[in-house]
C-alpha positions in Angstrom: -123.8 119.5 -204.9 -125.6 121.9 -202.5 -125.9 125.7 -203.0 -123.2 126.3 -200.3 -120.8 123.8 -201.9 -121.4 125.4 -205.3 -120.7 128.9 -203.8 -117.4 127.7 -202.2 -116.3 126.0 -205.4 -117.2 129.1 -207.5 -115.1 131.3 -205.1 -112.2 128.9 -205.4 -112.4 129.0 -209.2 -112.5 132.7 -209.4 -109.6 133.1 -206.9 -107.4 130.6 -208.8 -108.4 132.1 -212.2 -107.4 135.6 -211.0 -104.1 134.3 -209.6 -103.3 132.6 -212.9 -104.1 135.7 -215.0 -102.0 137.9 -212.7 -99.1 135.5 -212.8 -99.0 135.7 -216.7 -96.9 132.5 -216.7 -94.5 131.6 -219.5 -95.2 128.5 -221.4 -92.3 126.1 -220.8 -90.5 124.5 -223.6 -87.3 122.4 -224.1 -86.6 123.3 -227.8 -82.8 123.1 -227.2 -83.2 119.4 -226.4 -86.2 118.2 -228.3 -86.6 120.4 -231.4 -87.0 118.2 -234.5 -86.4 115.0 -232.6 -88.4 111.8 -232.2 -89.3 111.9 -228.5 -90.3 108.8 -226.5 -92.4 109.7 -223.4 -92.2 106.8 -220.9 -94.9 106.3 -218.3 -95.2 103.8 -215.5 -98.2 101.8 -216.6 -97.7 98.0 -216.0 -97.2 97.4 -219.7 -94.8 99.3 -222.0 -93.1 98.6 -225.3 -89.7 99.3 -226.8 -90.4 101.8 -229.6 -90.1 100.5 -233.2 -87.0 101.9 -234.8 -85.5 102.9 -231.5 -81.9 104.2 -231.6 -79.8 106.7 -229.8 -81.1 109.5 -232.0 -84.4 109.4 -230.1 -84.8 111.6 -227.1 -86.3 110.0 -224.0 -88.6 111.8 -221.4 -89.5 109.8 -218.3 -92.1 110.5 -215.6 -91.2 110.1 -211.9 -89.7 106.6 -211.6 -90.7 105.3 -215.1 -87.1 105.2 -216.3 -87.1 101.8 -214.4 -89.7 100.6 -216.9 -87.4 101.4 -219.8 -84.2 99.9 -218.3 -84.3 96.9 -220.6 -83.7 99.0 -223.7 -82.5 102.4 -222.4 -78.8 102.5 -223.1 -78.1 105.6 -221.1 -79.9 107.9 -218.6 -83.1 109.6 -219.9 -82.6 113.0 -221.5 -85.4 114.6 -219.4 -87.3 113.5 -216.3 -90.5 115.1 -215.0 -90.9 114.6 -211.3 -93.8 115.7 -209.2 -92.9 117.7 -206.1 -94.4 115.2 -203.6 -92.1 112.4 -204.8 -89.2 114.2 -203.1 -90.5 114.1 -199.5 -93.9 112.5 -199.6 -94.5 109.8 -196.9 -97.2 108.0 -198.9 -96.3 104.5 -200.1 -96.2 105.5 -203.8 -93.7 108.3 -203.2 -91.6 106.1 -200.9 -91.4 103.5 -203.8 -90.4 106.2 -206.3 -87.4 107.2 -204.1 -86.5 103.5 -203.5 -86.3 102.5 -207.1 -84.6 105.8 -208.2 -81.9 105.5 -205.6 -78.4 106.1 -207.2 -80.1 106.7 -210.6 -79.5 109.6 -213.0 -81.1 111.8 -215.6 -80.1 114.5 -217.9 -82.5 117.4 -217.2 -84.6 117.0 -214.1 -87.8 119.1 -214.2 -89.5 119.3 -210.8 -93.2 120.3 -211.0 -94.8 122.6 -208.5 -92.0 122.8 -205.9 -93.1 125.3 -203.3 -90.1 125.5 -200.9 -86.6 126.9 -201.1 -84.2 125.4 -203.5 -81.8 124.1 -200.8 -84.6 121.9 -199.4 -85.1 120.4 -202.8 -81.4 119.7 -203.3 -81.3 118.0 -199.8 -84.3 115.9 -200.7 -82.7 114.7 -204.0 -79.4 114.0 -202.3 -81.2 111.9 -199.6 -81.9 109.2 -202.2 -78.8 110.1 -204.4 -80.8 111.0 -207.5 -78.4 112.7 -209.9 -78.9 115.0 -212.8 -76.9 117.2 -215.2 -79.4 120.2 -215.0 -82.3 121.1 -212.8 -85.4 123.1 -213.9 -88.5 124.1 -211.9 -91.9 124.2 -213.5 -94.6 126.0 -211.5 -98.2 125.0 -211.3 -99.1 128.1 -213.3 -96.5 127.3 -216.0 -97.9 123.8 -216.3 -101.4 125.1 -216.6 -100.3 127.5 -219.3 -98.6 124.7 -221.2 -101.7 122.6 -221.1 -103.9 125.6 -222.0 -101.8 126.1 -225.1 -101.7 122.5 -226.2 -105.4 121.6 -225.5 -107.2 124.9 -225.8 -108.7 124.3 -222.4 -107.8 126.1 -219.1 -107.7 123.5 -216.3 -107.4 125.3 -213.0 -106.8 122.0 -211.2 -109.5 122.5 -208.5 -109.6 118.7 -207.8 -106.8 116.1 -208.0 -108.8 113.9 -210.3 -109.4 116.7 -212.7 -105.7 117.4 -213.3 -103.8 116.2 -216.3 -101.3 113.4 -215.5 -97.6 114.1 -215.7 -97.4 111.7 -218.6 -99.8 113.9 -220.6 -97.9 117.0 -219.5 -94.7 115.4 -220.7 -96.3 114.7 -224.1 -97.5 118.3 -224.3 -94.1 119.6 -223.3 -92.5 117.6 -226.1 -95.0 118.9 -228.7 -94.6 122.5 -227.6 -90.8 122.0 -227.9 -91.1 121.2 -231.6 -90.6 117.4 -231.4 -91.0 115.8 -234.8 -92.9 112.9 -233.3 -93.9 112.1 -229.8 -94.3 108.4 -229.0 -95.9 107.3 -225.8 -95.2 104.0 -224.0 -96.4 102.9 -220.6 -99.0 105.7 -220.7 -102.5 104.1 -220.5 -105.3 106.1 -218.8 -107.3 102.9 -218.5 -104.7 100.9 -216.7 -104.2 100.2 -213.0 -101.0 99.9 -211.0 -97.4 100.9 -211.8 -94.5 99.0 -213.5 -92.1 99.7 -210.6 -94.2 98.7 -207.6 -96.8 96.1 -206.6 -99.2 98.4 -204.8 -101.8 98.1 -207.6 -102.9 101.7 -207.0 -105.8 103.0 -209.1 -104.7 105.5 -211.8 -106.0 109.1 -211.4 -106.7 111.6 -214.2 -108.4 108.9 -216.3 -111.1 111.2 -217.9 -108.8 114.2 -218.4 -106.1 112.2 -219.9 -108.5 110.5 -222.4 -109.8 114.0 -223.2 -106.2 115.2 -223.9 -105.4 112.2 -226.1 -108.6 112.9 -228.1 -107.6 116.5 -228.5 -104.1 115.6 -229.7 -105.7 113.2 -232.2 -108.3 115.7 -233.5 -105.7 118.4 -233.9 -103.5 116.0 -235.9 -100.6 116.6 -233.5 -97.8 114.1 -234.0 -98.6 112.0 -230.9 -98.5 108.2 -231.2 -98.5 105.2 -228.8 -96.1 102.3 -229.1 -98.5 100.1 -227.1 -101.1 98.3 -229.3 -103.7 97.9 -226.6 -103.6 101.6 -225.9 -104.1 102.4 -229.6 -107.1 100.1 -229.6 -108.7 101.5 -226.4 -108.0 105.2 -227.1 -107.9 105.5 -230.9 -104.5 107.1 -230.7 -102.4 106.3 -233.8 -100.0 103.3 -233.3 -96.4 104.0 -234.0 -95.1 103.8 -236.7 -97.8 104.8 -239.1 -97.7 102.5 -242.1 -95.7 104.0 -245.0 -94.6 107.0 -242.9 -92.6 107.9 -239.9 -95.4 110.2 -238.8 -96.2 113.9 -239.2 -93.9 116.8 -239.2 -94.0 118.4 -235.8 -93.2 121.9 -237.0 -96.2 121.8 -239.4 -98.5 120.6 -236.7 -97.4 123.3 -234.3 -97.8 126.0 -237.0 -101.4 124.9 -237.5 -102.0 125.7 -233.8 -100.5 129.2 -233.9 -103.7 130.7 -232.7 -104.1 128.5 -229.7 -104.6 130.4 -226.4 -101.7 131.1 -224.1 
């Protein structure tokens, strides 16, 4: 990287850091839905697993179109869906596929990340592919950054797309911060390629940052597990269920991080 490039990047970093500090964003949580619950976070990696012990007492959080990956065992719409802003109107093939497979589908609480336009435009966009929901919530970029800062201890200013946390990792962090008893990931594999709901075979972004987050969750003994044996093997994340136990107590784990930065 040249001196000029370093200078430009440093200026961008400082500008974004100041904007983040001035915004003083809240840290989002969904305690009213997820507190004390076993929460399954479903991603869109090509391979996913029905969670051991699954029943209707579990809460389900899906990412973009990943509810399609769980349709074989999901008996009702997911409780929460995180959807990236560009899925609503984006012309790229991946966004077009998301809208196609979610047409006429439904979720409970729809959380749209980083929407930058007026609300009416968002509602029109969702109506265009008839995606329905019981509640709608917007989570800004700064709020997402604050959430990940709290749960990892690292402030990621998202200067490059590859350096961001994936929405699957954000979903896991949101569940932990909401007091989930256990968070079980399926279809979330930083080392995979492609998506369950399309045949585009697109490379997965955020590989290094996601592996870093999973390592932090594990080191902090947060109640995060994977239901996918190959992911447990490749990431050292604990496989659900832990032998002889249903996992950690989420409240105790959160208490141990009471001093984490906000």
